[in-house]
DOFI-186314 format. One record per residue (C-alpha): residue in one letter; x, y, z. Coordinates in nm, 3 decimals, always signed. Example, Ala and Ser with C-alpha at 12.3 -4.5 7.8 and 13.67 -1.06 7.14 Angstrom:
<atoms>
ATOM, r, x, y, z
ATOM, a, +1.230, -0.450, +0.780
ATOM, s, +1.367, -0.106, +0.714
</atoms>
This chain:
<atoms>
ATOM, r, x, y, z
ATOM, x, -1.100, -0.443, +0.358
ATOM, x, -1.119, -0.527, +0.013
ATOM, x, -0.875, -0.432, -0.249
ATOM, x, -1.147, -0.190, -0.389
ATOM, x, -1.191, -0.039, +0.004
ATOM, x, -0.803, -0.015, -0.006
ATOM, x, -0.812, +0.187, -0.336
ATOM, x, -1.081, +0.428, -0.207
ATOM, x, -0.885, +0.477, +0.101
ATOM, x, -0.569, +0.537, -0.157
ATOM, x, -0.781, +0.847, -0.355
ATOM, x, -0.898, +0.967, +0.002
ATOM, x, -0.536, +0.958, +0.127
ATOM, x, -0.419, +1.168, -0.272
ATOM, x, -0.722, +1.410, -0.208
ATOM, x, -0.887, +1.280, -0.520
ATOM, x, -1.251, +1.287, -0.505
ATOM, x, -1.354, +1.253, -0.840
ATOM, x, -1.421, +0.910, -1.064
ATOM, x, -1.216, +0.918, -1.366
ATOM, x, -0.934, +0.732, -1.585
ATOM, x, -0.648, +0.827, -1.303
ATOM, x, -0.823, +0.560, -1.075
ATOM, x, -0.698, +0.289, -1.282
ATOM, x, -0.336, +0.418, -1.166
ATOM, x, -0.444, +0.443, -0.846
ATOM, x, -0.518, +0.092, -0.839
ATOM, x, -0.227, -0.003, -1.051
ATOM, x, -0.032, +0.161, -0.769
ATOM, x, -0.183, -0.042, -0.530
ATOM, x, -0.109, -0.369, -0.669
ATOM, x, +0.231, -0.221, -0.729
ATOM, x, +0.303, -0.187, -0.353
ATOM, x, +0.134, -0.553, -0.244
ATOM, x, +0.347, -0.737, -0.497
ATOM, x, +0.645, -0.516, -0.359
ATOM, x, +0.510, -0.659, +0.000
ATOM, x, +0.516, -1.038, -0.144
ATOM, x, +0.842, -0.942, -0.290
ATOM, x, +1.007, -0.863, +0.061
ATOM, x, +0.851, -1.207, +0.200
ATOM, x, +0.504, -1.049, +0.354
ATOM, x, +0.300, -1.380, +0.405
ATOM, x, +0.032, -1.442, +0.138
ATOM, x, -0.245, -1.421, +0.443
ATOM, x, -0.162, -1.064, +0.527
ATOM, x, -0.216, -0.980, +0.132
ATOM, x, -0.568, -1.138, +0.071
ATOM, x, -0.730, -0.899, -0.147
ATOM, x, -1.054, -0.940, +0.087
ATOM, x, -0.909, -0.936, +0.403
ATOM, x, -0.658, -0.641, +0.416
ATOM, x, -0.691, -0.550, +0.778
ATOM, x, -0.338, -0.504, +0.930
ATOM, x, -0.292, -0.150, +1.008
ATOM, x, +0.116, -0.153, +0.896
ATOM, x, +0.025, -0.345, +0.562
ATOM, x, -0.290, -0.102, +0.510
ATOM, x, +0.001, +0.226, +0.588
ATOM, x, +0.243, +0.078, +0.370
ATOM, x, +0.023, +0.065, +0.047
ATOM, x, -0.118, +0.393, +0.152
ATOM, x, +0.241, +0.557, +0.170
ATOM, x, +0.349, +0.385, -0.152
ATOM, x, +0.066, +0.485, -0.339
ATOM, x, +0.084, +0.896, -0.200
ATOM, x, +0.495, +0.886, -0.314
ATOM, x, +0.425, +0.758, -0.638
ATOM, x, +0.084, +0.892, -0.833
ATOM, x, +0.197, +1.198, -1.010
ATOM, x, +0.510, +1.417, -0.889
ATOM, x, +0.508, +1.504, -0.516
ATOM, x, +0.741, +1.746, -0.399
ATOM, x, +0.779, +1.485, -0.128
ATOM, x, +0.827, +1.196, -0.288
ATOM, x, +1.148, +1.129, -0.099
ATOM, x, +1.060, +1.163, +0.196
ATOM, x, +0.739, +0.935, +0.162
ATOM, x, +0.963, +0.666, -0.021
ATOM, x, +1.202, +0.700, +0.293
ATOM, x, +0.872, +0.629, +0.518
ATOM, x, +0.775, +0.369, +0.321
ATOM, x, +1.137, +0.193, +0.336
ATOM, x, +1.107, +0.258, +0.695
ATOM, x, +0.775, +0.081, +0.728
ATOM, x, +0.914, -0.187, +0.521
ATOM, x, +1.207, -0.239, +0.760
ATOM, x, +0.912, -0.292, +1.076
ATOM, x, +0.736, -0.527, +0.862
ATOM, x, +1.057, -0.727, +0.785
ATOM, x, +1.117, -0.772, +1.167
ATOM, x, +0.742, -0.808, +1.255
ATOM, x, +0.685, -1.186, +1.188
ATOM, x, +0.504, -1.112, +0.881
ATOM, x, +0.693, -1.411, +0.703
ATOM, x, +0.464, -1.628, +0.923
ATOM, x, +0.078, -1.673, +0.850
ATOM, x, -0.145, -1.478, +1.030
ATOM, x, -0.391, -1.726, +1.080
</atoms>
């Protein structure tokens, strides 16, 4: 999945069907989530912008975007879910190359 496909998937998760200036915010949140995954030690091979395919990585990005777009009532629960996914990623060997 390309980064644009991931952004489109994030928009779907947000139930955002229109194309407008807020798409830039969604794209920025996707970038922040990918950078955060890199920060915790996820190998670059899992984060390549044209080859995003690991379901745990994709779900982490989608949950992060959902938690931080707008002001959702369930922000704390979504961030707790994101943190749990990060814990799984940290213990899952993602620091090694996917190849």
